[in-house]
N, C-alpha and C positions, 0 to 999 in steps of 0.2 A: 353527407352522411347517407342519406337515402340512396343516390348513386353508386357508391362503394358496395352497400349491400347488395343491389340489383346486379353489379358486374361480377359479385361472388357467387351469387344464385346462379347465373347464366354459366358462369365457368366450370360449377359443379354438374349443370345439366351436359354442356358439352365433353367434359370430362368423363360422365357416366355413358354417355351415348358411344362415345367412341372407344372406350374400354369395352363396353359390351358387343360392341361390333367384332373386336380382336378376340375375345374369347367365343364367340359363335363361329366366325370366319375361318381365323388366323393361326389361333394357338395350336402348336404342333402337327398344322396343316399342310403350311407352308416350309419354305428354306430358313433358316434360323435368323439368317441375315436380313431377309424381310421384315421377319417378327422385331428385330432390334431396332430397325430403322422406322417401323412404324410406332413403336413405343415413344421413343425419342419425338418424332415429329409430331404426333397427338397430343403430347403433353403439353408442347409448346403452342400447338394449333388451338387448344382449347383454351388456353388464356388470352391467345391472339383475336377470335374470331368475336367475342363481346366487345372488342375496342375498334372493330371495324364499323365505320359508316359509308357504305357503298351506296350511291343513289341509283337505284333501280326501280321502285315503284312509280308512277307517275302521280305529279303534285296535284294539289287543288288549284281550281281556278276561281279567285276571291275578286268579285266586282266592287270597286272602292267606293264607296258612299262619301259626299262631301262631308267637309269636316266642319261641324260647326263649334265654335269657341265656347267653353260653358262660361257661363256667369258666376264667377269665382270672386271673392274678396281678395283683397291686395294683404298680402302677410309681410311682416318684417322680421328680419332673423337676426339673431345677438349670438355672436361667437364667443364662447365661455372658455377659459383658460383650461390648458390641460391640467386636472389636479394628481395626475402620476398614479394613477389606480394599479394596484398590483393584477399582474399576471393572472389570468383564470384558464383553467384547464377545461376545456371544452370536450363532449364527447369525442368531437371529431380528433383533436389533438391525443385524447385518450388512447383510442382505437389504432392511430398511427403510431404511437409510442409500443403499443403491443404488438402489432405487426412487425416492426423494427427488432423488438426485443426475441421476439420469435426467428427470425432470419437470421440474426446475428447468432444466436444461439445454435441452430444447427449449423451453421457456418464454422462457428468456433469448433463443433464437435467435429468435424470433417477436417478443419485444420490441425486439431490435437492427434487425430488417427494418423494424419500424414507424418506429426512429429515423432509418434510411437514407433513407426514404421523405420524411420530413419536412426532411430535410435540401436537400432536390432543389428545395426552394422558394427556397433563397439564391439571390440573383441571377436569377430565373427572370422571365419575364413571365406575370403571372397576371391573367385575365380570369374575370368571373363572368357566368354566365345564369341563367336562372331554375330550370334542371334541372341543372346542375352547375357547377363551377369549373375552369376550363383553365389547366393550367400548363405552360409552355415552357420546359424548362431546357435548359441549355448543354451539360449531359454527355450524350453518347451513350448512348441509353437506348433499349430494346426498348418501346413504349408500352403505357402498362397504365393501370387504374383502380383506386382505394381510397375505398371510402365513396363519396363525393360527389365526388370529384376525379379529373381526367383530366391524367396524365402523358404528355406529348409532347415528343422531341427537337426544337429550335426549327428545324434544319434540314430537318425532314421536308417533302416535296414537298407542293404544295399540292392537286394530283391526288390524293394518297394518303389527304389528312387528313381528307376527308367519309367515307370508308369506317373508318377508325380511331374517328372519333367516333360515326358510327352504331352501332358494334361494343361501344365501351365504353358509350354510354349505355343499351344494352341491359343490360350487367350492372349499372349503376347502377339502372335501373329494378325489374329482378327481386331486388335487395339482394343481390347476390351476396357481395360482400365479408364481410356479417354472417355468411352461411353458413361462407365460408372462417373466419372466426375462431371460429367455435363449432367446427367440425371440428379445427383447429389446437389448441384447448385440449383436446378429447378427446383427440387424438393424444398430448399432454402427460401426461394421466392414464393413458391405455394404452400408452404408449411399447413393453411389452413385448409387444404385441400385433399381428401383422405383418397381421394382416384389418383392423385400424385404418388402416394405413397403405394398403392398398388401397382401403379404401372413399375415405379422401380423395382418392386418385387418381381413384376413378371419379365423385365428385363435380365435382372439375375439368374432368372429360370433359363431363359432363352439362351445365355452366354454359356452357363455349365453345361445344358442339353448339346450346344455346338461343341465344347471342348471333349466332352464323352463320346461323342459321335466321331469326331477325331482320331482319339486315341484308340478306338476299336474299329475304325476303319484301316487303322495302320497294322493291324494283326494281332494286337494284345488278346490275352485268353478274358473273356469276359467274366469268369467266375475269380479268378485271380485280381483283377481290377476291382470288381465290388468288394473283395475284401480289402483292398486297400484302401479303398474309399471308406471303408467301415472303420478302420484303424485310424482314420485321420480327422474323426468326430471329435476330438477333446484337443485342447490348447487353443492360445490366443489366434485368432484371426479378424484383422480389421474390417468393418463393414464396407470400406471405399474398396477393398481389395478384393481378387478373385480368388478363390482357393477351394479345394475340395472339401475343407469342412463346410458343409451348410446345413440348415433344417430341411432342404430338398431332397436327401437322401433318398426317401422313399419315392419320391416323383422320379429322381433320376433312374433308380433300379427299374422302375416300371417301363421308362423310356428306353432303356438297354435292353429290356426283355420282349417287348411289344410296340415295336415300331410301326409307326403312323404312316401310311403310305402319304405323299405329297404329290395329290393329284390337283391338276387346274388349279395351279398356285397364281397364275396371272388374273384369271378367274374372280377367284377367291380377292384377291386385291382389289379388283374392279368394283368387287361387291360392296366394298367399304366406301364408295364415291358417293352413294344415296345418302349415306350419313352425314359426310361433310357437306353436301349440297343442301340438305335440311337444316343443318345448325345455321348455315351462312344464311338461309332465306329467313330463318327464326328469329338471328339475333345480328347479322351482319348487313341486311340489306336494310336500307332506310327508303323513304319518298323524296323525290325531287324537291326543290325549292318551290313554293306556291307562285302561281302566276296573278298578279294585278292586274284587272283588265279596268280602264277607267271608263267612268260610264259616259255615255253619249251625251254632247253638248245640244241644250235645247235653244230655239230661237229667243231673241231678247224679250220679244214681245208675248210670248207664250209663257205656260207654267209646265214646270217639269214635274213629273210623279215618279217617286223611287221604286224600283221592282218590290214587289212583296216579300220577295224573301230577304232582302238586303232591310227593308224596314223592320220586318219580325225580328231579325237577328240583332239589329240596333235597338229596339224597343227592349229586347231581352237581357241585353247587355246593360242598357242604363237602368233598368229594373234592378238588376243583380247589384250594380254599383251604389244604387240609392239607398241610402239610410234614414232613417228618422229619429227623433228622440222622444221618445213615451215618456209621459208623466202620470204616475198613478197615485191614486188615495185609498188606500185600502181601509176599510171601516168593518165594525161588526154590524150584520145585517138587525140584529135586535135592537140594539141601543145606538146604532150610528156613532158609536164610539172610535176614536180612531186604534188602529191595531199597529204596536210599535214593533218591529223584529220581524216581520214576516219577511219569508224568502222569495225574490222575484227573480226567476231564471228564464232567459232565453231556450226553448226546448232544443234538444238535441245538441247542446254547446255546454262549455262549463261556465259562461258569462252570467254574471247575475249580480243582484244586489241586495241590500236590506232595506225596510222602511224605517223612516225616522220616528222622533218622538210622537210627530202631527200625522203619522200615519202616510207620509208621503215616499216616493221613489223616483229616480230620475234615471232612465238606462238608453242607449242607444242601440238599437239593432237595426238589420236590413229591413226593409219595408215589405210586409207579410209573413215577418215571423210571428210566430206564436209565444206567448208570456205564460209561465206557471207560477202560480202564486200559491204558497203554502204556510201555514203555521200550527203549531202545536196548539191542539183542541179544536180545530177548523178543518171544514173540508177542503179540499186543496181546488182550485177553480183554473182553469186554461181560457185565455182570450186573446185576439188577434189583433196584431197592430197595422192599422190601416193608413193612420194619419198621427200629427202630432199635438192633436187636441185631446187635451186631459181627459182622463178616466177615472170613474170610481168603482172600485171592484168591491162589494159586498161578498164577505166571507160568512159561511153559516155554520154554528157550532156545532161541533159532532160529539154525541151525548156517550158514545162506544169509545171514546179516547180514554176515559178513566181517570181524568184528572180536570182541572177547571183551567181556563185559559188564563196567562198570564197575569194579564192585569187585576185579576181577580184573587190573586196568591196575596195574604197577609205579607206586609213588610216586614223585611227582618230589623232587628233592632240597630240603630244606628252606631251604637258602639262596635258591634258585630262588623258591620259592614265596613268600617275603617279597616280592619284588620287585612290584609291582601295575606294569601295564599297561591302557590304555583299549582296549576292543574293541568294534567297532560291526559289528553282523550286520543283513544284509539279507536276507530270505526272498521267494520268489515262487511262483507257481503260475500255470499257465496264462494266462502274459504278464501277470498283474496282481499287484501285493502280497499277500502272504499274512499275515492277521493270527493270533495267536493261539499261534504256535511257540514252543515252549519252548526257550530258550537256557540250559544250565545247565553250568557246571565240574565235571568228572568228580572222584567222590570228596569233594563237599562240597556245603554248601545253598546257594552261590552262584548266583544264576539271576537272568532275566528272561524276560518274554513280548513278542514282537512286536506292535507298535500297527497301528493300522489302515493305516499306509502300509507295513507289513512290515518296521519299523526296531525294534532294541532297541541299547542300548549300555550295557555295566556294566564295573566295576573288577575285573580278575581276575589271578591269579598268572602272572608270565611263566611260560613254557614248560609251561604247565597245557594239559590236553585241553578241548576243548567238545564238549558233545552237543547236537545241534539235532533237534529231534522234533516231529509233528503227528500228530495221530489220522489215519488211513487214508493218510498219506505215509511211504514209505521214510525211517529216521531217518539224519544224517549225523554224522559226528566230523569234527574238524579239531585241529591243533596248534598252539597260540599260540607266537608268540616271543617274542622280548625287547625289540621295538621299543616305544617310548612311546605308539605309535599304531597302530593295526591294524585291518583293514576286512576282512569275509568276505562272501561272497554266495552262495545255497543256491537251487538248483532243486528244489524238495521234490517233483518228480516225476523224480527220479533214478535212471538204470539202470546208468551206467557210472563208472568212477573218471575222476578228470581233477585239474586242477591248481587252485588256489584264485588271487585275484587279488592276494593278498598275497604277494610274494617271500620264499621259506623256510618256507612254510606248506603244510601239503596238505588237502583237502577232498575231498568228493564230489559232483561235478556230473554234468548229462548232457551236457556236450560235452567232446571231448578238445580243439577249438580254439577259442583266446579269441574272444570277442564284441566286436563293433565299438563304443567308447565315445565317446558324445556328449555332452561336458560344456558347459553354456550355448550348445549349436547349434554347438560346434565339435569335430571329430575329435580324440581324444586316445588315445594308444597305449596307456597304463596310468594306472589309478585307484589303485596302492598305496599313495599319499602323499597321496591326498586327505585333508581334514581332516573328518572325520564330522559335527561340530557347524557344517559350513558348509554341509551338505545339505539343501535345501530340500526338493525332491520327487526321487522316481525310477521310472520305466517302463520296462518290457522289449516288444520289438517280437519277432516270431518269423515265419518263413518268408514268405510272399509278402508280409506288412506289412512286413516290413524289407526285403526285397530291392527292393519297388517304391520306397521313398523313398531309399534309400542303394546299390542295386546291388548286383553280385555280391559286393562286399566284406562284405556284412552277410548272407552266406548262413548263419553260425554265431549269428545274431542281433544285435540292438543293446540296448544299455543306455542310455537317456536320462537323464541327470542335469541337474538345475536347482540351481545355486548360490546361497544367500543374498547379498546385496548386490549391490554393481554392477560387481562384477571379471569381465572378460569371459573369464577363463580358471580352472581348477580351482586352488584355493590348497591350499598343503602345510603341513604340521607345521612346519616351518622358520620362527622368526620373522623371519629376514631375509629369506625368498621368494625364494631363488636357487635355481635349478636347473642340474643339469650337462646336457653336450648332450645324452645320452642322454633325458633328461626333458623336455626344452624342447618342447612342442608345442602343446596349444590353448592355454595359459598366455600365449604372445607375439603372438597374431594375427597376426604376418608369419613364415613360413617363411625360413629361410636356406639357400638352395643356392648351393655354390659363390661363397660370399662376395657374392652378389647376392640384395638383399631382392626378395620377390615381392609383388603386391599382395593386398591383404585379399579375402577373398571379399565379394561385396556382398549387401547384406539386400534380401528382397523387401518387406519390410514392417517398420517401425520403430515405436517409440512416438510419435516426433515425426518426421513425413514431410519430406521438402524442400520449401520454399516458392518459388515463382516470382514475381521482381520484377515490379511493376506500375507504371503512370504514376499512381495515384491516391494523392496525398498523405495523405489518410484510411486508405488500406489499404495500405501500401508493399507487402504480400507477398499473394500469392493461393495458390490450389492448383493441382491438374493442368488443371483446366477454365481457368484463365488462361493454361496454357501452351498447351492447344491452341487457345484464340483467337488467341493472337501467333503459333502455327504457319499456322493459317488466313489470316492478314493479311501474311504474309511468303513463304507459298510462291506461286512463279510455275508455269504449266504449260509444261512444256517444247514447244517451236515443234516439234521434231520430231516429238514425239507426238502433237500436236495435228494435224499435217498427216497421219498415217497414220492418226488416228482410234483411238488407242490411249488408254485407260483403264483403272481397277481400283483395286486396293487394295495400298499398299506398307504393309508390317508391319516396323518395325524394333524394335530394343533399344537402349539407351543406359545409362549408368552417372553418376550425379549424385556427383562426387568429394568428399572432405572439405573440399575448399577452394570448392566450390560451381561448379566448372566442369563439362562435361560431356564425357565420354570413351566409349572404347568401344562406338561407334557401329555394330551389327551388323545386316545382313540378314537377317531372317526369311522374308521373302516378297516378291516384287516381279514384277508382269506383264511389265515393261520397264526395260533399264538407265536410260534416261534420266529415268524416273520417279522411280527409285532415289535416281540422283545428285542430283535435285532435293531429295527429302525429306532425305538425308543433309546436303546443302549447309546447309537450314535449321536441322537439329538444332544442326549445328555451330557456328553462328553465335548460339547460344542466350547471352542474358548469363547473369551468373553466378547461382546459386540460394543460397536460404539452406540450406546442409546439413542432414540428416538427424541426428538421436539417437537411440541406444538405451542406456537405463540412463545417461543423462548424459553419456555418449561420442558425439562426433561421428563416423559412419560414412558408407561407400559404400553408395548406394542404387541400386538396377536398374529400370528402368521398361519397359515394352512399349507401343509406341505406334502404331495405325495411321493412315494417311493415305490418304484416298479421292481419287483423280483422276477426276472425271466430265466428261463432254461433256451439256450440257444440251440437250435436243430444240427447247425453244422458242426458243433464239437460237443463233448460233455462239461464244457466249464459253464458255471451258473455264471449270469450277467446280471446283479442289480443294479440298478440305476435310480437317481433321485427325478421326478416328475418335474416336465417343463410346463 
């Protein structure tokens, strides 16, 4: 797992450096064919350099010390039968599956584009020449070429067709389609690398610039050719093909009007070599194999003394590998009574243990380690481990702890101790889950340690006391009630007393007011009845991070909880799932006020976004881009604004309801009332969408859309357009 992450980081560095060298030295400064070749080669080279292991640097010279066989006991082994355990999904397997999924998905998109291009031939007029095949399709498309075929709309004006054919013929002559296919394949393999996507974009720019330059060099009028490009901005044009329709229009117009002189092209190419050599030195060159030199043989009658450096290294390795088993007896310094449940932890590691009823603990640690001993109600101590002799550790009571050590607590009634309840504990520190906290039942050996998510669950006697401690943090104590399931949350940096989140229990926390609870994205009043087994993850937000997202109501902090499964609200421990009026908050998704149901909160992003209906039977639904094209087709420039020369951008928001209709159209920005009314009219007349889904449930989704109203200078015709 770690080598893969290191490789990905090295590929990102190589890609970024090589792409920066292209932008500084080559882009539109050398011939376009050199730009194309550089982008293809460097995208591949960036992935290859970290894999190279070229032995260049000199290796170490190691003097071999005579091997001394260790005095180890003889162990016997037993081969156990295979119990046929289930297959476990490791992080490595998960990451490999995620990578393959992304690669297959991008390759599938490319294959789908090739399939759609092939379908354009159905019912089309096909003519062949010596250089290319011309397909005049009945489907309204933006002209493009793929391999040796040019695709145009059969209603393309004859005056524009000559420039289009000249442009696409240039693509075919330079074999741009093959370059695009190779780059798409590298994108599929390196889909996690953003620089690969940027390089693909730069390759498209270089190809389009080259084709435009060829057309203008053949004698076409620049102004007419630019008008032809502008009229080709709408229509189907696959990413894998070369075409006139592209969001590069502004850059292409700039290239046509302001030619950049290509001077010192070879010198600029040579300027990229230091970047490649530097990356090879950083990631591709390694040291040669170490040279092992045998020590000189001493006479049989004499004595041999090892070199000082070898002896020091051997002693250090032996000391590092040597461990010892420490035996501790933890007692109260005042009355010498054994302390049960004291936490004994190796400093700087998660390794630790808990003292037994007689105050003893045994732990194996590297020789020379430090052990930290702590217990609620006592001041912590740190001791060094030098040998395996038993050590007695006396803890001093801390009068500032605010409560009595566990052995001084009154025993709970026997009847209550026999009733077992399920307790879930969550610990956090500095806005993050805290692992390794000890959760222990007072006066017993029942306990658990919180996991990496700061969670621990255990069965404890009803009405017992819980002790929560962690090295370097102030300890906590809580009283368990008699409910079947209970949940506690602790801030391990607590300074003041407060209330727990479970009704009828008392804990120590840092805040005197309750924080804001967000369960599955919905605000919830309390989480006392959450089923701990349903919690998938939990995070804590404080200070500016909380108020920036949730406003002033989050001034006491925010606890964000995600539940397992598709339930949109928090689950309770009751089997019938019913809640009283005071508990009905996030689980209902519709708040009831004065007997009138309110609308649910609209999502901004969902697992399945709404789809806009299209007129294509093969693809009946499209994305937001299809909706923008529909708005562009139906919006009309208001006569009042046109006469006054008013233009600008209208920004509005709307909601796609559960039934697919459009509602809640709101004005966010508008330069003129007439422009806003026209944009609102078009959005309101939208056909019904296919609604969005979140965790298998149909939900409301909110969109924000800009609509531009522009008066073109080339003519008096107004040009409204939806924002991109």
